[in-house]
N, C-alpha and C positions, 0 to 999 in steps of 0.2 A: 699798748698794742702787744700782739704776740708775734715773735720771730721764730721761724724754723731755720736753724742754722744747719745746713747740709754739707757734709764733706763731699768733694768730688769723687767720681768713680775711679776705678783702678787705672793706673798708667804704667807704661814700660819702666819708668823710674821706680815706681813702687815695687814692681817685681824684682828689679835689680837691687833694691834697698839703697837707692841713691838719694842724697840730699840735693834734689833738683828743684830749686826754688826760684830761679830767675825767670822773668817774663819774656815771651809768652809761655814758655815751657812746653812739655809734651802733651799730645792728645791722649785719648783713652785707648785702652786695649779692647779686644772683643768683649771680654768680661766686663770692662768698664762701661761699654755701650749698653750691655744687657742690664747692668745695675742701674744706669740712668733711665733706661726704658721702664724699669720697675717702679720708679719713684711715683709717677702720677697715681697709680692704683694704691700704693702704700699710704699716701697722704690725702686720699680722696675726700676724707671726712673732715679735713682740717679747715676748710673754708678759706683757702689761700686766694688772695686778691691780686697780688703782685709778685713777680719773680725777679730777683736781683742776682748778679754773679760777679765775681772778681774778673779782672782783665785776663787771667790765665786761660789758655785754650781749653784745658781740662775742665775748668769750672763752667765756661760757656757751653761746652758740649754736654756737660751733665745737666745743666739747667734747661736745655732746649726742649726735651720731651715734656717736661712739666709745663713749660710756658705754652707749648702747642696745645696741650690737653685742656688748659683753662682759657685759651684764646687771648693771651697777652704777650707782649714782647719781653725778651730778656733785657733788663736794664743793667748797664755796667756800673759797678761801684769801684772807684779807683783805689780805695783804701783797705780792701779786705783780701788782698793777695797774701800769699804765704809769708811767714816770717823768713826773712832773707838769711841764707846760710853763710854769707860772707866768705871768709877764708876757707871754709870747708865745703863750699859749693861743689856739687857733683861727687863728693867723696862717698865711699861705701864702707870704709873700714870702721871697726868698732870704736877706736879712739875718737875719730871725727864725729861719729854719731853721739858718743858720750859727751863730747864738747858742746855740740848743738843742744842736746836735751838738757845738759847741765845748766846752761844759761837760762833756759825756760823755767827750770826748777827754781832758780834764784829769783826770777821775776815773780812767780806765783807766791813766793815767800817774802815779797815786799822790796826786793833789791831792784827796783825798776830803773835805777841809773846804771846798772850793769850793761855792758855792751857786748853783743855778739861779736867775736873777733872779725873785724872787717865788715861789720854790719850795723844793725840798729840797736838802740837801747829799748828796754821795755816801755819806757815813757813814750818813745816815738811810735812804737807799734800800737799801743793803746790809743794814742791820740789820733792816728790815721783811721783806726777802726771806729772810734767814737764819732769822728767827723762824718764818715760815710753813713753810719746808722742814723745820724740826725737827718740825713737826706731821706732815708727810708721812712722815718717817722713823719717827716714833712709831706710824704707822698699822699697821706690821707688813708692809706690802707690800714685796716684793723688787724689783718693777718698777712704776713709776707714771708716768702721763702728767700733765704740768702745762701747761695751756693759758694762755699769758701773752702778752707783748707784745714787739715787736721791739727797741726800745731797751733795755728792762729785761733781756731774755735776753742780748743782746750784751754789755752792761756787766757784769752779774753773772758771766757765764761767764768773760769775760776776766780779771776781777779775782780770782775765787775758784778757778778751775781752775789747779792748780799747774803745768800743762804748756803754758800759753799765754803768749806774750809780750805786752807792753803794747799793741803796735800791732795786735793781732789783730782787735779789733772794728772798727778803722778800715778795715781792708782786706777784711773779709768781711761783705758784706751778708747779710740774712736776709729772704727773701721771705715773703709770706703763706703760712701753714701750713708754712713751713720748720721743720725739726726739728734741735735740738741735743741730743746724748746725753751725759750725764755720769754718772760712777760714783763712789761713795764715801759719805761721811757728813759731818755738820757739822764734823768735825775736819779734813776735807780732801777735795777733789773733783778728778777728772781728766776732761778732755773727751775723749770717745771718737770723736765724729763731728760734723760740721757740714754741714747741707745748706742752701745759700743760695737754693734755688728751691722753688716750691710742690710739694706732694706729688702733686696731681692735679686733675682737673676741667678743663672747657673753658677755653681761654685760657692754659694752662700754658706753651705755647711762644711766646706773644706776645713781641715784641721789647720792649714796654713794658708790664709787668704791673700798673702803678699800685700799687706796694706802699707808697707814702707815705714821708714823711721818716724814719720810724723804721727803714726797711729800707735806707737809703742808707749809703754809706761815711761815716765820721765825718770832720769837718773838722779839720785841724791848727790 
């Protein structure tokens, strides 16, 4: 099957550069709403049959316009919420962001037993995502949209897609409502495309779109 992994729209935490990962989290800004409204037209030719989203409010709100456009409900996936920031939750300083992104870098390079301080290991994160995506595959849809989160999409895709190198997530940011397309099944995935910029809406061409720490290049 084909999955369109879509990062949620802009939130106040993104604007503040905050590591705001706890559930249910903030909703969307006005720009985030506009970005979400632009998704249906941007993916109109993809043949999406089902729409899933994490439990986070921002993901649910981002998924809603697409679900309405194709006449399906937003189905909640419990395991595709953002990578939890643990001890640096809500932090905005450079050192804390470096700590968070640095652990993600270690995971993409195979150190999956490394633990986010006060949070999850890479193994735990991948396991919860894999489990949720098995439910998506079992839905019978051939093409599905999954609205999730920047750090999670970048790490999962880099580790699980067989055609990406370990440094891919480090070098490829993912802006709000950016889309990653993968194809395959739980036995193996391939990344087909990666869009590191928003899909649409006002402010898309701004020099600084305020996508937050999860959209930034990972620190080595």
